[in-house]
C-alpha angles and dihedrals in degrees: 000000000000135000096251094054093041091054091049088051090053090050091050090052091049092049089052090048090055089052090048094047092239133133108220148174117219131195132187119199134186127237091284093053092252118147114256100167138002135181131180120195118229108269095018117146119275091238093066098082088060102034101044095055088041092055091048092048092048093049093051094043094052099031091230140091113274090233087065091052094054097083091043094061096050118105107288092021123126092250100036110158096025097113116095140076105029095348116102112178107190131086123298104070121097127179119227117223130215107264113250103010103062092209112081129070112215100176145327144229125227128192130188136170107067131065115298089260092051092047091051092048091051092047090049090052090054093045090052088067090056092050090050095047 
């Protein structure tokens, strides 16, 4: 993960948000969950600067999309009680794998501000740049 690519990923998420009609915040983190890049669209909700990095951190920490964690944290789920602090367990966070080996996670993108579907679409647009890099 590097700053140039992280910024391009943020821009890709924002372009998708414009297509979706959403106002988002987007964060890209490295393998340790540390913020590399962040953008907040004018007029985006005040929750985005907390939720977008939280989704990215959660995706990198668990090596899975946050949308896949959502059912696991519900009462009776394997991870019930996990949500809180830096863990955000609803759609919009996508881990980024190490190119070529398919095993390692080297970062993640998190998006917040639209509907869950819009957040996921924007995060997928950003992640597509990683996959193409």
